[in-house]
C-alpha positions in Angstrom: 0.0 -0.1 0.0 1.6 3.5 -1.0 0.9 6.5 -0.2 3.5 8.3 -2.2 3.0 10.5 -5.1 6.2 10.5 -6.9 5.9 8.1 -9.9 9.6 7.1 -9.8 9.2 6.0 -6.2 6.0 4.2 -7.1 7.6 2.4 -9.6 10.8 1.4 -8.1 9.0 0.5 -4.8 6.3 -1.4 -6.7 8.7 -3.5 -8.5 10.8 -4.1 -5.5 8.0 -5.7 -3.6 6.8 -7.6 -6.6 10.0 -8.7 -8.3 12.8 -8.0 -5.9 15.4 -5.1 -5.6 16.0 -3.9 -9.1 19.0 -2.2 -8.2 20.4 -5.7 -6.7 21.8 -3.8 -3.6 19.2 -4.5 -0.9 18.1 -7.3 1.2 15.3 -8.0 -1.5 17.7 -8.6 -4.3 16.5 -11.6 -6.2 13.8 -12.1 -3.8 10.4 -11.8 -5.4 7.6 -11.3 -2.8 4.7 -11.3 -5.7 3.0 -8.8 -3.5 0.1 -6.9 -5.2 0.5 -3.1 -5.0 -2.1 -0.5 -4.3 -2.2 3.1 -3.7 -4.4 4.6 -0.7 -6.1 7.0 -3.1 -7.5 4.2 -5.2 -11.3 4.0 -4.7 -11.5 0.5 -3.4 -8.9 1.6 -0.4 -10.0 4.9 -0.1 -13.8 3.5 0.4 -12.6 1.5 3.3 -11.1 4.2 5.2 -13.7 5.9 7.8 -14.6 9.4 6.5 -13.4 11.3 9.4 -9.9 9.6 9.3 -9.8 10.0 5.5 -10.4 13.8 6.0 -8.0 14.3 8.6 -5.2 12.3 7.0 -5.5 12.0 3.5 -7.7 14.7 2.0 -5.1 17.4 1.8 -3.0 14.9 -0.2 -5.9 14.2 -2.4 -6.5 18.0 -3.2 -3.0 18.9 -3.5 -2.3 16.5 -6.3 -5.2 16.6 -8.0 -7.4 14.3 -10.4 -5.2 14.1 -13.1 -2.1 12.6 -11.2 -4.4 10.6 -9.1 -5.5 9.0 -12.0 -2.0 8.4 -13.6 -1.1 6.8 -10.2 -4.2 4.3 -10.4 -3.3 3.6 -13.9 0.1 2.8 -12.7 -0.9 0.4 -9.8 -3.5 -1.4 -12.0 -0.7 -1.9 -14.7 1.7 -3.4 -12.0 -1.4 -5.7 -10.8 -1.9 -7.0 -14.4 1.7 -8.0 -14.9 2.7 -11.4 -14.3 5.9 -11.6 -11.9 8.6 -14.0 -13.6 11.3 -14.0 -11.1 
């Protein structure tokens, strides 16, 4: 579950927990965990968070990054979930 908004961090982090450390420098080098990745602003995740908690903790993030970037992040996460992990 990610909450970061930087696309590069999302990509590297997602690949790491799915396929293992892509830099081969960390403890997950070559260790594919095959985890599915999600972003906290995806509707299926967002809808599970109590409204008062969402408003207090995530509403400003959502407003700050905007619908276009949220759409890109959601598409990225869906793309990762659609990939078959080969390692």
